[in-house]
N, C-alpha and C positions, 0 to 999 in steps of 0.2 A: 608555411604554415607546418611545422613540426610532425615526424610521421608519430602512430598511437601505439609506438617500438614500446614496450615495457620490459624489464631487465628482468627476468622472472630466476630466481636461488635456485641454487644447486636443486638437486630434488634429496630429500631427506626421509627415515624410515620412521614411521611415528606408530609401531610397533613395541610392545614392552619395552620397558628400560630405554626409552629415548629420554626421561627424564622432559618431557613437556617442552620438545624444542619447538613445538606452534606456537609457544608464547617468546620468542628467539623476536628481536626487533625488526628481523627481515621477514619474517612468518607474517606479523602483523602489517607491515608496510605492502607487502603482497595482498594482504585480505581486502586491506583499503584499497589497492588498485582496483581488485576485484569486486566490492561493492560499487565501487565508484561507474566501473567500464559497464558493470551489469543492470545498473540502474539505466544510464544514458541507452542503452541495447533496449533496455525491458519496455522502456517508458517512448521511446520510438514511436513505433506506428500508430499509438494513443494518441500521440502529439498531432503529428500527421491530420490526423484523422479532426482534431482538436482546432487546429489553427485555419484547416478550411470552414467551418463557423467561427471563428475569432472568438475561440475559447482556449483557455490554457490549462495547467495543472490544477489549480485551484475548484476552475469547473469540475475536472475530472474526480477530484478528491471528495466533491461535493455532490454529486453524482454519486461517486460508489458508497459514501457511507448513508444516504438518504435512502437505497436501493436495499442494502445493509438491515438498516432500521428503518422502517416503515414506520412514521409519526413521530420522529426524532424532533425535540426540540432545536429552536435558533439560537440558544445558549449551548446547550447540549453539543451541536455541531462546530461552533464556538468553540470549544472546549478539545475538541478534539482533532480539530483543524489547524492552531494555533497560531492563526491570522486575526491583525485584527479589525473589529468590529465594521470597520469604515470597508476594508476590504471585504468582509463576508458580505459586505450588506452591497458595494457593485459585482459579487459573483452571483449572492441570489437571484440582485436584479437582474440579472443577465439572462438567467436560468427560468425565473419566474417569467419575463416578461419577451420567452420567446419559445413558453408554453412546455419547458420541461418540466419544471417541478412549481406543487400548487404549496401553499399556505393556507392553514385554518386551525379556529385558535383553538387553542386548549378546550378540555370539557372542563375540568376544576379550574383552571386558573384562564379567565377569556384572555390576560396578556397574555399568556403563550402561542409562540405561533409553529405550530406543527407542520414539519416537511414532509411530502408523499410527492413520489413520482409521476409524473401525469404518464398517460401511454407512449407519447412520446419521448421523454422521457429512461422510460423502461427502454422502449426500441434502441435509444443515444445506448445509453451505460448497456446494454447485451453488446453491443456494437463494437462497443472499446473491451468490455470486458475478451469479447473472442479474440480479437487480437490478441492479448497478451496471456490469454489462455493457450494461446497456440506455443508460444514463447513458453510458458509455465512447461506445460505437456514437451514438449521436445527434451527441456531440461532433464524434468524427472525421469520420462523413460532413459535417457543418456545414461543418468547416472545411478539410476537404480532407487530399491523402499529404502534400503538404511543410510545410505545419503542423505535421501529426501529429510527422511525424519531429523536424521543430525541437524541439518540446513533449517529444520524448524523450529530447533531448539536451540540454535544460536542468534534466527532472529528473534525470536523471544527474550531471547538473553538482553540482545540489544537493546530493544522495548524497552520505554521505560515505563513505571510504576503503573500509572494512568494508561497507559495502550496495553497493557498487559491484562489490566482489568478490561477492560473493551475484549481481549483476546477471550478472555476466559468465559464473559457472558455470551457474547455470540458464540462461541463452540467449545460448552461442559464439556466435550469427549479429546478434545486435544486438553484441556487440564488435565483431566483423567490421567491418556497414554504418556501425559509428561513423567508423571508420578509413580511409572514403574521400572 
């Protein structure tokens, strides 16, 4: 296996008058490298905890979004995760059977299935979050407030329109900060 050595481009100045050097292909490739490596390392500790339970990243994403949106419908979760109905059925089946998620019929439409974490699900989701929170906290501290805000803006810009809508609904304060 080859080492994970990355060839970094020479430092460039990003001050006034640089004429958007960050849009050069090599800078964009560097951004792609950083995203790939950051995602790999950000998910590693949670992946290890999930693997112990026989779960994967789809389980983690389901737990995360159900925790963030108690009462989320199966249909809405399917839209957020962008996985097949078959895959979601398997993931939810695992989580329900193992006692991490509970389903209840909708109040207005009894055919809807509303999802909530059980107490065990909340504990597992918190455990996974704490692992990733430590990584984010360290990176945020190292980078500083202006970098964190810029990072959030870039991530938001990378997200599709439907994801942006979810983010805006979940955190109206972020939506307002972006307009400043």
